[in-house]
N, C-alpha and C positions, 0 to 999 in steps of 0.2 A: 045484508052484505053488499048490496049494490046501491046503497043510499047516496053514494058520491060518484055514481057512474061505474062503468066497467073498466075504465083505464087503470085505476090503481091495482085491482086484482090481476089484470092482464099483464101489467108491468112486473108485478111480483112473480107471477108464474113464468114469465119470460126469463127473468133472472135465474130461477131454479132450473129451467130447461137448459140454458146455456152452460151452467155449472155442471149439470149431470152429463152433458155432452163431452165434457173434458177440456173445454177451452180455459186458458188462464183466467183467473178470477178478475184481475185488474182490467184486462181488455174486454172481458165479458160485460162487466159493469159499464164501461164506457160505451160499448156497442149498444146495449139495451137503453142506456140513458139518452144517447144521441138519436136513436131510432124513435123512441117515444117522445123525445123533445121535438122532432120534426112533426110527428103526429099531433102533438099538443098545439103547435103553431097552426097547422092546417085545420084543426077542429076548434080553434079559438079558445083553447083553455088558457093560453097566455100568448103574448106577443114575442117577437124575436128579441126585443130589448131585455126580456126576462133572463135570457141565457147570457147576457153580457156580464152577469155576476160571476160567471165561471172563472175568468182570469183573476179576479180579486180573491176568489176562494183558493185558487191554486197558489197565489202569492202568500195568502194567509197560512197555508200548510207549510210551505218551505221556509217561512220566516217565524214559525212557531218555536219559541225557545224551549217549551216543555218537551217537544219531540226530540230535541238534542240529547235528552237523557238516554234515549234508546241506543244510539251508537256508543255512548260512553259505557253504559252498563253491559252492552254486548261485548265491547272490547275487553272490559274487565273480566267477564266470564271466559272469553276465548283465551286470554293469557293464562288464567288459572287452570283452565281445562287442559292446556298443553304442557304445563310446567311440571307435571308429575305429582301434583299435590294429592290427587285422588288415590294414587298408589300408596303414598305414605300413610294417608288416613286409614284406608281400608286394611292395609297390612297390620298396622299397630292396633287398631280397634278390634280387628278380628282375633288377634292373639289375646287381647285383654279380656274379651268375653268368651274365649274359646273353651273355658272349663265347663260352662253350663250348656245344657241342651238348648239348641237354637241360638247359640252365641254368634255364629256368623250372620244369622238373620237379623239379630239385634244390631250388629255392627253395620250391616247394609242400610238399615232404616236410619240410624243415627248419622252415618256418613252421607246418606242420600239427602237428609235435611240440610246438612252443612254445605254440601256441594250445590244444592238448590239455591241456597242463599248467596253463594259466591260465583256460580257460573250462569244461572238464570236461563239455561236451556235444557229442555228435557232430553234431547238427543245426546248432549254431552254427558249428562248424569247416567243415563241408561247404558250407553256404550262403555263408558269408563268402568262402571261397576260390573257390567256384564263380562267384559274382557278379563277383569281381575278376579272377581268373586265366583262367577258361575263355574269355571273348571274346578276350583277348590271345593265348592259346595258339593258338586257331583262326585268328586274323588273321595270325599269323606262320608258318603252315604246319605246326603240330603235327598228328600223326595223331589223329583224333577218339577212337579207342579208348584210346590212351595218355593223352590229356588228361583224359578223364572218369574213367578208371581210377585215375590217380595222385591226383586230387582226392578221390574217394570213399575210397580206401584211406588217404590221409593223415589224413582226418577221423576214421576209425575208431581211429587210434592213441590218441585221447582216452580210450577205454575202459581202456587199460592203463597209461598214463603217470600217475604220481602228480601231484597228489592226486585220483585218480579216484573218482567216487561209487560205482562198482561195487566197488572195493576196500573202501570203508567198509562197504557192505552185506554183502559177503562176510565181512569181519572180524567183524561182529556175529553172523552166522549160524554161523560156525565157532568163535566164542568165542576168537579170537586178537586180540592188540593191533593196532590200525590201523597204528601205526608199523612193526611187523614186516612187515605186508602191503605197505606202501609201499616199504620197503627191499628186499623180495623182488621187487617188480615193476620195480626199476630195471634189472637186467640184461636181462630179456626185452624191455623197452621199447627199450633201446638196440640190442639185437640186431635188433628189428623195423625200426627206422630204418635200420640198416646194411644189412639185406637189401634194403630198398626202394631205397636209394641204389646198391647194387651192381647191382641189376637195371637201373636206368636207365643206369648206366655201361656195362654190357655191351651193352645195346641200342643205345646211342649209337655203339658201335664197329662194330656189324654193320648197323644201319639208321639212319645219321645223318640221312637224309632225312625220317624221322618226327619229328625233334626238332631243327630247325635253330637255330643261334644267332640272337640278336636283331641286327637291323641297327644300325649306329652311331647313327642318328638316334633309335632307340627306347631306347637305353641312356642317352642324355643325358650330362650332365657326370659324369666319373669322378673318380678321385683322392680326396683327403681329404673334400670335401663329401659324396660318396656314402657313404664309410665312416662319416662322422659321422651321416648320416641313418639308416643301418642300426643303428648303436650306440644312437642316441636311441630307436629303436623297440624294440630288443632288450634292452639292459642293464637298464633299470628292471624289465622283466617278469621277467628271469632272477633279479634280486635278490629280487623278491617271492616267486618260486617257492622259491629256496634258503632264504629266511627262514622260510617256512611249513614246508617239509619238514625243514629243519635243526633247528628247535625240536622237531619231532616225533621225529626220529631221536635227538637228544641227550636226550630225556626232559624237556625244559624246559617243554613245554606238552602238554596233552591235545589230542586231535583237535578237540574243540569250541573250545578256546582258540585253536588254530592256525587253525581256520576263521574265527573272529571276527577274528583278526589279519589274515588274508587279505582279508576283506571291507573292513576299514578301509584296507588297502594298495591295494585296487582303487579305492576312492573317491579315495585320494590320487593314484594314477596318472592317473585320469580328470581330476582337477583340474590335474595337472601338464601334461597335454596340452591344457588349456583347453576340455574338452568335458563338464564336470560341470554338469548342469542338473537342475531338478526333474522334467522329463519323463523324463529318463534314469533317475533314481532310482525314479520311479513305475512305469515299465515293468519295471525289474529286480525290484522288489518283487512286482509282479503275477505275473511269470514264476516267481519263487521260490515264491510261495504255491501256484500251480497244481501245480508239480512236487512240492512237499512234501506237499500234500494227497493227491495220487495215491499217493505212496509209503506214507503212513500208512494209507490205505484198503486198499491191497493187502496190507499187513502185517497189518491186523486180519482181513481175509478169510482170509489164509493161516494165522493163528492159530486161527481157528474150525475150518478144515479139518484142520490138523495135530493139534489136540487130539482131535477125534473119530476121526481116522485112527489115532492111538495107542491110543485106547480099543478100537478094532476089531483090535488087534494088528497094525496095518499096518506099524509100524516093524520088528517081528520078521519080518513077511512079506518086506519089502524086504531086510533083513539076510540072511535065509535064502536068498532068491533070488539075491542078488549074491555072497554068500560061497561059493556052490556053483559059480560060473563056472569053467570050465577055465582053467588057467594061473595061478591064484592072484592075486597082486598085479598082474602084467602083464595078465592077462585082465580084471581089474576095471577097470584104467585104460583099456584099449582099448574096452571096452563103454561106460564112462561118457563118454569123449570122442566116440565115434560117436553115442551117444544125445543128448548135449548139442548136437552139431553139427546133428542133424536136428530136435530139438525147438525149436531156435532159429529154425527156419523160421516157427514159429507164435507163440512166446512171446517177450516182451521180457525183457531181462536182469534187471529187477526181479522179474518173475514167476518166472524160473528160480531166482534167488537165494532167494526166499522160499518157494517150493513144492518144488523139486527138491533143492536143496542140503541142507536139513535131513534129508532121507531118506538122503542119501549119507554124511553125516558119521559115523554109528555104524559103518558098514562100513569106512570109511577108517581109523577109530581101531582097529578090530579087526585090520586088516591092518597096523597100525603104520606108517601113511603120515603123513609130516610134513604137518600141516594147513595151514601157511603155503604150502608148496610146492604142495599140492593146490589151494588157493584161487587162487594165481596161475596155475596150469595151467588151471583152469576159466575164469579171466578171459581168458587168451589165446585159449581156444576160443570164448568168447562174443562176442569182437569180430568173429568171422566172421559172426555173425548179421546184421550190417549190410551184408554184401557178397554175401549169397545172391541170385543171380538166381532167380526174379523178385520175391522177397519182401523183399530187403534194404532197410532204411529209408534207408541212405545213398544208394542208387540212386533211391529215391523223391524224396528231397530234391534230388538233382542233376537229376532229370527235371523238377522243378518250376521250376528257375531256368535250365535249359539252353535255348539257342535252338531253335526248332522245326525248324531245318535238321538238327539232330542226332537221328537216329532212336533210339528206345528200344532197339532191338536192338544198336546200337553201344555204348550204355552197358552193356548186359548182357555183351556179349562182352568189352568192355574191363575188366570187373570180374574175370573169371575168373583171369588170371595173378596178380593181387594176392591173390585168395582162396587160391590155391595157395601163395603165399608165407606167408600167415598160418598155413596148415596145416603148412608146413615148420617154422615156429616152435613149433607144438605138439609136433612130433616131437623137435625140438632140446631143448625143456624136459624131455620125458620121458627122453631118452637122456642128458642132461647136467643133472642136478639142481643142480649147483653154480652154474648160471646164476642160480638163485633163492637158494639157501641161502648162497652165498658172502658176501652182503652182511649176513646176519643171524647168521652163526655164526663171527665172527672169533675166532681162537684166543686164549685167555687168556694173559697174560704173567705171571701170578702162580701159583706152585706152592703148592697148598694145604698140602703137607707141611711147608713152611717157616714157616707161620703159627703164632705162639705167642700164646696168650691168657693174659695175666697179670692176674688179678683180685686186687686187694688184699684181705687178710683183716682184718676188724675184730673186736675183742672185743665181745661182747654187753654192753649196759649192765646194771648191777646191777638186780636185780628188787627193788623196794621196795614192799611191800604196805601200808605204813603210810599213815594218812590224810594228806592234803596239809597242808602247813604254811602258815599265813597270818601 
């Protein structure tokens, strides 16, 4: 463990202590980095000129075109979150599935997936679905644990479903195209939705009293008017999602261009529903500015920390430590997933992506692990961070809007089955890599041996060294 000295483990421990003390993550990383940077100069690990790379790294962060996709997608989600789209989707879909046991739970899962793709934030999805669906589910006899669990879990799908902000950040840290990360996440996100739906179906067979169907008076008018209401809320959103992801997948647009197109499409959707106002735009821009500023500050802090950590041979220390794990590639994957699962109790996904992931990438490359698959696997694991009792943010959001009659213990107990289903998906992705790679490794239909290159040969022009003729 101390093959490369005591500085790397001390620096890592100092970062953990600062964060556990409650200091803001960005400034904690800068403080630890500069403190150990001074120690590194005094102990001759490196010279002062080594730290001169920091201004160039800062400039590289703020001039990175890929990171421009974050404010665009955040703005798109903020617009769609506030324009009443969630209410329309949940109301129509809930009535559509209201005849069957667990119909509201099915509606929450399906709408949660759609909202995840168009809003991109867990808080927006959980709060929107909790405010609208939770009182209705409790009123019509749904089990409290089931109702709170399905709302919180469906909101966390946002982390995995493209165009997720987590996938953009992971792509930047892994050095892989965002389009490949999005394509790789399609399979696991669909599997997660199917696992949730299957759980509700099985539970409705054995405990239908926990999820009774809606009474006829609550379902309202059925037939074509109801279908039209559902389609009016769903089809424009799906078209926007496919437009953004399709241009990325086909290589017609960069992530930044796709994000800008999504932002314009969100404004058009809000106007289409008659809810576009200056207040809405101002609130969306303020929310986008806060989130983007937080991401940039964390990334700057992580850059200071990582530069000094590399100067202390920290990258070699991490590589040596993880490469010696028993079991080779499998042992590394087990350790990383267990570590990410527990570190997510304390760190947000941005912090994990900017601090932990860069330390894991060299080891993954040395073990010949597909980085797109590895990034999607980490994303699947990190979505569990929002469901950890008692630290999960999704549970905090739900507690803030749930009626006081619902005890906090019920919310925590209700989250456990859905957390286990998320961990099942982690195991599925490890055992079945094609769930990720199938979408990005389509077989080529062209045989390279049949390609012929016919380059025409031209005679060289005569060389005339005589003076020009006028």
